C-alpha positions in Angstrom: 53.3 -85.2 -21.3 56.7 -88.2 -21.7 59.7 -87.9 -23.0 61.8 -90.5 -24.8 65.4 -89.6 -25.7 67.0 -91.9 -28.4 63.5 -91.9 -29.5 64.4 -92.1 -33.0 66.5 -95.0 -32.1 65.8 -99.0 -31.6 64.3 -99.5 -28.4 63.5 -95.7 -28.2 61.2 -95.7 -30.8 59.6 -99.1 -29.7 58.7 -97.4 -27.0 57.1 -94.5 -28.9 54.9 -96.6 -30.5 54.1 -98.4 -27.4 53.0 -95.6 -26.1 50.9 -94.5 -29.0 49.0 -97.7 -28.4 48.1 -96.9 -25.2 46.2 -94.3 -26.4 49.1 -91.4 -25.5 50.5 -88.9 -28.2 51.7 -86.5 -26.0 55.6 -87.3 -26.3 58.5 -85.4 -27.1 61.2 -87.2 -28.4 64.7 -86.6 -28.2 67.7 -87.7 -30.6 70.2 -86.9 -33.1 69.4 -87.3 -36.3 72.9 -87.1 -37.9 72.1 -90.5 -39.5 68.9 -89.0 -41.2 67.6 -92.3 -41.9 66.6 -93.2 -38.1 63.5 -91.0 -39.2 62.0 -94.0 -40.6 61.6 -95.4 -37.1 59.2 -92.7 -36.1 57.1 -92.4 -39.2 54.1 -94.4 -38.1 54.2 -92.8 -34.9 52.4 -89.7 -33.1 54.3 -87.6 -30.9 54.1 -84.0 -30.4 57.4 -82.9 -30.3 61.1 -83.3 -31.5 64.1 -81.8 -30.1 68.0 -82.5 -30.8 69.7 -83.7 -28.0 72.3 -80.9 -28.1 69.2 -78.6 -28.0 67.6 -80.9 -25.0 71.0 -80.9 -23.0 71.1 -77.1 -23.0 67.3 -76.8 -21.7 68.2 -79.2 -18.7 71.1 -78.0 -17.9 69.9 -74.3 -17.8 66.8 -75.4 -15.4 63.9 -75.1 -18.1 60.9 -77.9 -17.7 58.0 -78.0 -19.4 55.5 -79.4 -17.2 53.8 -82.0 -16.2 56.2 -84.2 -17.3 54.9 -88.0 -16.6 58.1 -89.8 -17.1 61.5 -89.8 -18.5 62.5 -92.9 -20.7 66.3 -92.4 -21.1 67.2 -94.5 -24.2 69.8 -92.1 -26.0 72.9 -93.4 -25.8 76.3 -94.6 -28.0 75.7 -98.2 -28.6 78.6 -99.1 -30.2 80.6 -101.9 -28.4 83.4 -101.3 -30.7 83.6 -97.7 -30.4 87.5 -96.7 -29.1 87.1 -93.1 -28.6 86.5 -92.8 -24.2 86.2 -89.0 -24.3 82.8 -89.5 -26.9 81.5 -92.5 -25.2 81.8 -91.0 -21.9 80.1 -87.7 -22.8 77.4 -89.2 -24.6 76.7 -92.2 -22.0 77.9 -90.7 -18.4 78.3 -86.8 -18.8 74.4 -87.0 -20.6 73.6 -89.5 -18.4 74.0 -87.9 -15.4 72.6 -84.3 -16.3 69.2 -86.2 -17.5 69.2 -87.8 -14.0 69.7 -84.4 -12.1 66.9 -83.1 -14.2 64.5 -85.6 -13.0 65.6 -85.8 -9.3 65.3 -81.6 -9.3 61.6 -82.0 -10.8 60.6 -85.0 -9.2 60.0 -86.9 -12.4 60.7 -90.5 -12.6 63.6 -91.8 -15.0 63.9 -95.2 -16.6 66.9 -95.5 -18.6 69.0 -98.0 -20.3 71.7 -99.7 -19.0 73.4 -102.9 -20.6 74.7 -106.1 -19.5 78.1 -105.1 -21.2 78.6 -104.4 -17.6 79.2 -108.0 -16.9 81.8 -108.2 -19.5 82.9 -111.7 -19.8 81.6 -113.1 -16.5 79.7 -116.0 -15.8 77.1 -114.6 -13.2 74.6 -112.0 -14.4 73.6 -110.7 -11.4 73.1 -107.1 -10.1 75.9 -107.4 -7.8 79.6 -105.4 -8.0 80.7 -108.6 -7.6 79.9 -110.0 -10.9 80.4 -106.0 -13.1 83.6 -106.5 -15.2 83.0 -105.0 -18.5 85.5 -106.0 -21.3 85.2 -101.9 -23.5 84.5 -98.6 -22.7 81.1 -99.0 -24.0 80.3 -101.1 -21.0 82.4 -99.2 -18.3 80.4 -96.1 -19.4 76.8 -97.9 -18.6 78.8 -99.6 -15.2 79.8 -95.9 -14.1 76.2 -94.6 -14.6 75.0 -97.3 -13.0 77.4 -97.0 -9.4 76.6 -92.9 -9.5 72.5 -93.9 -9.3 73.0 -96.3 -7.0 75.1 -93.3 -4.8 71.9 -91.6 -5.8 68.9 -94.0 -4.6 68.9 -93.5 -0.8 68.1 -90.3 -1.5 66.3 -89.7 -4.2 63.4 -87.5 -4.9 61.8 -89.3 -7.7 61.6 -93.2 -8.8 65.0 -94.4 -10.3 64.9 -97.5 -12.9 67.9 -98.8 -14.5 67.6 -101.9 -17.2 70.3 -103.6 -17.9 69.4 -105.1 -21.4 70.8 -108.1 -22.7 71.0 -109.5 -26.7 67.5 -107.3 -27.7 66.6 -107.7 -31.0 63.6 -106.7 -32.7 61.5 -103.9 -35.1 63.4 -100.6 -35.9 66.8 -101.7 -35.8 67.2 -101.0 -39.2 69.2 -98.3 -38.9 71.9 -100.2 -37.1 74.5 -101.6 -39.3 77.1 -103.5 -37.3 75.5 -103.1 -34.5 72.0 -104.6 -35.3 70.7 -107.9 -34.1 72.1 -111.1 -35.1 68.6 -112.1 -36.2 68.3 -109.3 -38.6 72.0 -110.1 -40.0 70.9 -113.5 -40.7 67.8 -112.3 -42.4 69.9 -110.0 -44.5 72.0 -112.8 -45.3 69.3 -115.8 -45.8 67.2 -113.4 -48.1 70.6 -112.4 -49.9 72.5 -115.7 -50.3 70.6 -118.5 -49.2 72.3 -119.2 -45.7 73.6 -117.3 -42.8 76.9 -117.1 -41.2 77.9 -117.6 -37.8 81.5 -117.5 -36.0 83.4 -120.7 -35.9 84.2 -122.1 -32.2 86.1 -119.5 -29.5 86.7 -119.9 -25.8 85.6 -123.5 -25.4 82.4 -123.6 -27.1 81.9 -125.3 -30.8 81.0 -123.2 -34.1 77.8 -121.4 -33.6 77.2 -122.5 -29.8 78.5 -119.5 -28.0 75.8 -118.5 -26.2 73.5 -115.4 -25.5 70.4 -114.3 -23.6 68.7 -112.8 -26.6 65.6 -110.8 -25.6 62.8 -109.7 -28.2 62.5 -106.0 -27.8 58.6 -106.7 -27.5 59.6 -108.0 -23.9 62.1 -104.8 -23.3 58.9 -102.7 -23.8 57.0 -104.3 -21.8 59.4 -104.4 -18.5 59.7 -100.6 -19.3 55.6 -100.4 -18.9 55.8 -102.2 -16.4 58.1 -99.9 -14.1 56.1 -96.7 -15.6 52.7 -98.3 -14.1 54.7 -99.1 -10.8 56.2 -96.3 -9.7 57.3 -97.4 -6.0 60.1 -99.3 -7.5 63.2 -98.5 -8.2 66.8 -99.6 -8.6 68.9 -101.5 -11.3 67.4 -104.5 -12.8 68.4 -106.8 -15.7 66.1 -107.5 -18.8 66.7 -110.9 -20.1 64.8 -113.8 -21.1 66.6 -115.9 -18.2 68.4 -118.3 -20.4 70.8 -118.8 -22.7 70.6 -119.9 -26.2 72.9 -120.7 -28.8 73.7 -118.5 -31.8 72.5 -121.8 -33.7 69.2 -121.4 -32.6 68.9 -117.9 -33.7 70.2 -119.5 -37.4 67.5 -122.6 -37.1 64.9 -119.9 -36.4 65.4 -117.6 -39.3 65.9 -120.2 -41.9 63.0 -122.1 -40.4 60.9 -118.6 -40.9 61.8 -118.4 -44.7 61.1 -122.2 -45.0 57.8 -121.8 -43.9 57.1 -118.7 -45.5 57.9 -120.8 -48.8 55.5 -123.5 -47.8 58.4 -125.7 -47.3 58.9 -128.3 -43.8 61.0 -126.2 -41.4 64.1 -128.2 -40.5 64.7 -129.5 -37.2 67.2 -128.3 -34.6 70.0 -130.5 -36.5 72.8 -128.6 -37.2 74.2 -131.4 -39.6 70.5 -130.7 -41.6 71.4 -127.1 -41.9 74.9 -127.6 -42.9 74.3 -130.2 -45.5 71.4 -128.1 -47.1 74.1 -125.4 -47.2 71.8 -123.1 -45.4 74.6 -122.0 -42.4 78.7 -121.3 -43.0 81.0 -121.0 -40.3 83.4 -118.4 -41.0 86.9 -117.4 -39.0 86.6 -115.8 -35.5 87.8 -112.4 -35.9 91.1 -111.8 -34.1 90.2 -107.9 -33.3 87.3 -109.7 -31.0 89.7 -111.9 -29.3 89.7 -111.0 -25.6 86.5 -108.7 -26.0 84.1 -111.0 -26.6 81.0 -112.2 -24.6 80.6 -116.3 -25.2 78.2 -117.0 -22.6 75.4 -114.5 -21.3 72.4 -115.4 -19.1 70.5 -112.9 -17.5 69.6 -113.5 -13.6 65.8 -112.1 -13.5 65.5 -113.0 -9.6 65.3 -109.4 -9.2 63.1 -108.6 -11.9 60.7 -111.0 -10.6 61.2 -109.9 -7.0 60.3 -106.6 -8.1 56.5 -108.1 -9.2 57.3 -108.7 -12.9 55.9 -112.0 -13.9 55.0 -111.6 -17.5 56.8 -114.9 -19.7 59.3 -113.5 -22.3 59.5 -115.0 -25.7 62.1 -117.9 -26.9 63.9 -117.6 -29.7 62.0 -119.9 -31.6 59.2 -117.6 -30.6 60.1 -114.4 -30.7 62.7 -114.5 -34.1 60.0 -116.4 -35.9 58.1 -113.4 -35.3 60.4 -111.1 -35.7 61.4 -112.2 -39.3 57.9 -112.9 -40.3 57.4 -109.0 -39.6 60.3 -108.2 -41.9 59.4 -110.7 -45.0 56.0 -108.6 -45.2 57.8 -105.4 -45.0 59.8 -106.6 -47.8 57.1 -108.2 -50.1 58.0 -111.7 -49.1 
């Protein structure tokens, strides 16, 4: 049996689907369906049971165990980087995670959990080291604090513990995330509705749309999770990104070209002047609310991940976004 917390969410539901693809259906999903539309992420999946996160938390805090749990994928968290309620964030992301960790250690169950690149803040070096960790918001701090907690437990662990610092993840089953959905998803919606995509004007010394992020497909994120499931002797905190930064403009062009290919039109080159001349990209003012709180550059140092034995190549924006937008267009019948 496997447990996936946040299993109706973006990455969690993709993990459930990937386990199904392996022939595994003995999965317990833990989530909070107050936002009911998340159920659609699981509609095509096979699971053994569903538990509300509050009931699950009560059970593990009381030491109640279901036998033969092979691993827990702990993806459940508040991932809203604009959430200002620190008490809520710490209860959901730190205290809840500590309970899951202690339960796994007491029952000797491997734990693979979601951390975040938000722990690095506005730094320029993205390596799993205290010297480079300086979050810009309470979300990032909640993730960093749990990573620190895990680091203290690791030397005396009774079962594997793996923390995965996700960079900018995009892909299937994120439609419920609203404004926290990926840039690729928002660009899909914008181009489908308006025939153009919108990007921020320049900031932090970057030209319009040239802020750079490490965009990573959820396909790759799932593959890394399953790698550590299959290699239970590995423990630690690892970055999960493509290991390359690409500008938001690249995402915009990849989305535009996916629509153009679908319509039988010639893709535009990575030439922003051409895209702007066609009216396919519009640059909008950078929000004042994000000044000083925005990561204008991220690029995962994946050295530790490679040293842990993970060798698979990560999709580029051009590859991964094209595949993702193609699937989105199929779903809406375009």
